[in-house]
C-alpha angles and dihedrals in degrees: 000000000000111000095222093051091048092049091049087053092050091049088056089049094054092048092050089049091055092052097037105042102078093031090054091047094047099035120121131034094259136114091245090068093046088048091054092049093051091049094054091046089052094049093055095040089052090066127092113265091252093049090047090055090052093052090050091050094049089053093055097053097073098050147043130179137236103205107164122064137175108240134198124181110215134033123293129186114249094356087154092066118119091220095059112110107226095173090115096051121107115263114229140173136210113297093041120133127234131192126251095265129083116294136185133219123189137172140146114249115203127194105244122231090235140015104211088317095318117113117239093198112131094009130130112242118196128195133212128178115204123202131163140205138148088277130029115295114226113212136184114211121202130190115199090341093310119115110236103167142017130185145049126299091018122194117239111281122218107251101173115024094189106009123220118193108250094024113133137203127183109229119200125183126189119195112203129223115300131191091247143356119320137202134226098229102178148313113227135191120197123196123211117191126215121282091249090059124074116247113243089197094052093050091049091052093047094050093048091045089054093049089052095051103036094086089050104040108020126101091200108028095177094056093044090049088055089056090058093046090049090050095051093043088057092063110099102209089164088071088068090052089054090052100041092107098039104036095192129061142050097338093061091044090051090051092050090050092050090053090055092050092050091050092052090050094049090048088079087076096055096095089051093047093047092064081084126067131196110214106202118204115189113218145147123219107216121193107218090213129347122117088004132044123257089254088068092045089063089065092043090056092047093051094044096046091044091052091048091051093049092050092049086061090050103041116046092192097050124103130185128215124196141168139193115077091212088071092052092048088055090050093045091050102038105027109030094166091057088046091054088054091051090050090053092049092048091052088049091053095241101105111061126202114206137162099044092210126117089244132342100278135192105267103207105047107047115078120252093261093055089055093046091049091048089056093041094052093041099050092043090052093050090047094051094040103040107005090246125144106200118217103164117085110217122190109135101163109038119121102245136333127243122236095244094057094096090056093046090050095045096051089047091060093260118128103169135057132193128192135149099187098097090072085071091073113134098204114023131023115219107232098226141108105158117014147135114268113204132198123213090261092058098255113144136199126187105248131198132191110202118192099256131328097236106051110163098188127068093187113143092230095068091042095046093055089049094048091049088058091042092053092054091048094047106025111212096024106150101192140020128224112227127186119212135175139087109287149184096045092037127252105130126194118352133209088253092057094045094047089050090050092049088052095055092042090064113115093237094060114114093223142082116297115276122207134171118224148122129289088245094057089051095051093045087057101049101033096074089050095059112113118233097235113082127167115225123230138179135172092274092056092045090056097048127092115315092357125212126012120193120238119274121255109277133222116280113290093015132107123216114210134170130237120236113207104184142062120291099240114194107225088211140053093041094155092070092083086072115023116107096023097186091058091052092049089051090051093053096044094046091054092048097046095046093047089049092049090050091053094051091040090052091052091048089048090056087056093053105274121131114258111228097225095162094049092053091045090054091047091051092049089055092045096048092043089057088049086069108134100248091042094049091042093058089233099125138090119277098256094065089060092050087053090047091053089058091053094046090050089052089051092049093048096048098041090041090056091050092049091049094049092045095050091048087055093049094040090056089064095056125092098236098172118128135172090256146349138036117312120232124185114217111204126200112203094191130083100244135066114269138194110194147130115278130190114236129196114195138166111209118218093231135031115274134161097215140024139190138194129241133179126237090276093051097255115145116255118208109255148158136202112235100175138355140185118209091196094064100022086239126157137187114203144171116223132180104232109202122212099352100187125249110276086348145087146244129211119238126180126216109213133186120259137035119291121185122229135185115263135190094201119121133173131188113174105301095348117094127177148161130190093288107038142021120205124193123188124196112233093210098054108013088236119146098239095179132034101170124187101215095189094053092032091228134137107227100198123065116258112280091009128144112227120201088020111173107223121187119204127193101246111192110142118198092229138011100027100197091040110044141069103184125231107263096031091114094041088073112081109255127229107262109221098214099138113109137191094198139348113190143151100248099174137027117165134140086266104052146339121222132192115197121206118192125187143160122212124178106316096339135084128207135197118186125183113200103198133185118192128206109270094007122133095205143049123241125218113197114189134200117182132178093205116203104155131122121212094354126128120205127207136178110221134205123188110205134207096205111056142164137190087261142038126207125233132189117245129177107300093353150008142269135211115226127183124264089196127084101210101133139019092266091058094041091052093056092066091133122033141181125246136162120220102344152010123199134193128182146127098253095262096059134013150165129229119200106203126191140187100207115003131098110179121093141159131193123189124162109322095337119100114184137184117211107228107177145357129194112206118165100208138104086357110037090198101045111155093348115148135017120007128181127186143135140221134184134223113214120183115191147168120246124008129319090269095053088045095053092234092162091059090046090055092050092046093054092052099037103051124193113266128222133197130180113232137180119260105259142145120261146170094243123078123243091263127032144158118216097189140357144159125228097222118083089204091058113088121198106214102174145013116187143145114271116256099237108021147040093268137107122236114217112189124193141157136206110242110184104050096255126127112233144181099225126200112209116199105210135200110276119277103043112155098181147339142213138178118256136184119248090273088061093249114140110255108167145028124296116283116228116243118194125174090347096308124113119206117209139163116234123191127221111291092355127153108219129188120198122200109206118195125217132184094235 
């Protein structure tokens, strides 16, 4: 390569380093950034005063600043011209704000006669203008009226190629229109000296890097520290003082000579420093949709991948790592030539595929099946398109990680996981770099916390401080994986970064080794070195006594690492469990409706129907795309949620049509004849028997003023007419279907006329009850003052407590409005919304009783219906809110009589206990936590489960369990959650603990309602009630039944929920010829499972996710 071109690139790299080093070190709100800053301060402050002055002086010699700029708001033609008079423009400095429209900045930049006594003559001076906004800021840079750069996140541009003191250039910068206000951050100038002169900046970085690593790597720290002191003492900064007025001559020569002497002295530390290696992995984090729509992301991916492919041609050592199969599908479909280049680089081992998922999703909010399908679809795409089997999990930016993720990964063929997000914690820093992460079933994946994913500096100083910490966290660690490249809106590694890396990778560098490679090559190096012994930790252990102790020093050639057996809870971005409620409701419902459709389509397929594999795959692609972490979090701009709504509507339509067609096929096989009336099939999509209320829509053949419901034997079924239409003879009814079989159906008949039935419903004023539960509501406040478990004879709520109390908190986070609930938010007493417009019993029938509470508060209005149904063991609260608040968080609170030091919350494929105490910083930090369908608190004898159908944020403190209902941030979506909201939650008092009370089943029941379809009376081969599949263990939850991707088999997925090993008997749909255990990717992973008389017998371990592949002769 042409030396001049390479040197120019190196110049850009050095300039980029100057601007990026401290930004990279200090970026992010987390404690890790603060820790790095403190480490650097400590390094400098540990030096003698004279050495500290030398370090400061060296740092000044490669830069100078351009502070004052002439500024104009609004566009102007030819404002870059050197003849334009800008004397009347406003003068601004870095930190100044600018409006959303186009703005201009101008100033003359002159080469100084001296840089702190050092001559800039003959140097290369690069310029970079930094601006910030919520989205990328596009800028156009002009030198003397000539455009030299256009784009966002620009690399430094050479301003003076061979500087001459006194030379001047007019710099004009135009910032284009942005979505909101922007800020002028800084304007930086970096000086690169000629190759024949030593670099003051390099020597400074080498000395500080050595200081950072001596305590970690040195066998004689005191002696090696003296080497650094000797090198710094050799630097003759006074020579610069002597030459300050005459910048050429003996003074400058003496200074350069002293730098060479210092470098020769410091070189004695090279062998010690090169015990450490920096393994540099180029990547670009690309947000699928965030502050821009997905349509824009397509172009971001094209540009990012195109740049990566070009740089791979230019830099033989460079490798590129990327995740998210959706991005590759876009490239394959829209840019086949670029895809062909990617294929070639993958074969050459220089383009690495990681992650395996469709996109990088949130990993707390989607249900387990959504996470599995994201991996299934992603890995299958990568194998088909590139022949790659991904085995590194990659989700660097999600907002916390559920405890079952190691098992999900492990059973998907992924044995390693990388994320950097935990360093964003606002309270506690997890003391890990490389460690085992363990699920409750015992599955482990090797996990790594890099410092950031978008580092833009490859200076050894940043890396050395990070390595010093890493070596303490994982004693014996010989190398450190580091991720670099522009991210979020794409970009990836730049020539400046690569040139900088090449510079520090040179053998003569007095720094740790630097190598470029893939994540896979790194883990292949370190995995065999990991010692067998590993102490296990969790949050409870960290908060006890003296807290964490680092692993001991290992034997030579080994690495000691800890094991983490808990969730990875992000102590930041706690508001994302609630923001953009409609999107979260769509996520939940699309999962449910697609899983239901798969079950019914599978049963129809066994009967000869075509299974719509492609339609389901497309549905899961849409679902999992909208599980992307910024989409799921509610932290994006409004348009991405409008786009998501369209995709969710498509999913519902297509899966709804599949379910309807499948049920018609199955209905046709059932003998629906009855002595009278209109037959209705009631379907249960879950794998246990259920007795619940179901909604029926029927059209009677003849006019009638009243109807009733009977079962197949003619017994009256409790029912109630909700609506009717005399013109069509149509009726909407509620009916309590008893004993609907597991994954099966029962036939009911709607008959004309009114038939009485026994009912346990009672109502007395604002007290409603059935045989199981009594509910009392206070007329003055709308509070539920009593939730009495009649079977256990226990009052659920604390004496004098207000159940279902609406509590409003001021919610004004310091940063990240849509993301954050700041620590201390719940420490301030909330506004208790006790004012009511009306509290009245609006319905009392043999079927149900309903108390309606209406209220207004500030600009919002609320209607809540507290309902109790005949035969039900829980109360249902249905809420309609016209939400018009700003920066208010709304909770529903429940003060409990039976309490514990912990509450239990549902997570994907399981549950987790979290403390209700606040005894240490780890407990205090988890003041808002995620859950799926339920949370439960009790004392083991009595308990209370708070179920929901679309909410994810809870908190439990002392005897108070609360569900977060709504937030109202204004950025980045000014209208987030404004307007009508509809949701329900259920109050389930119970005896025993949540396991004995079947809370898991109750949560599923609330979210997977019984389904009813009117059918014609006809003969059929199937009886009036039938179960297609079931399991004989109440603790084993069947989550999915689907056709296998590549064979004529059914996949039956289940998990053990209570922590008890079991021998499970699975009753299968007729015709099974054999079965085997598979992993989550449907690859056989165990011995054959015996099947006898349609029943498979299989062992399941505590908390295990188990997939059964059932063969059929189809």
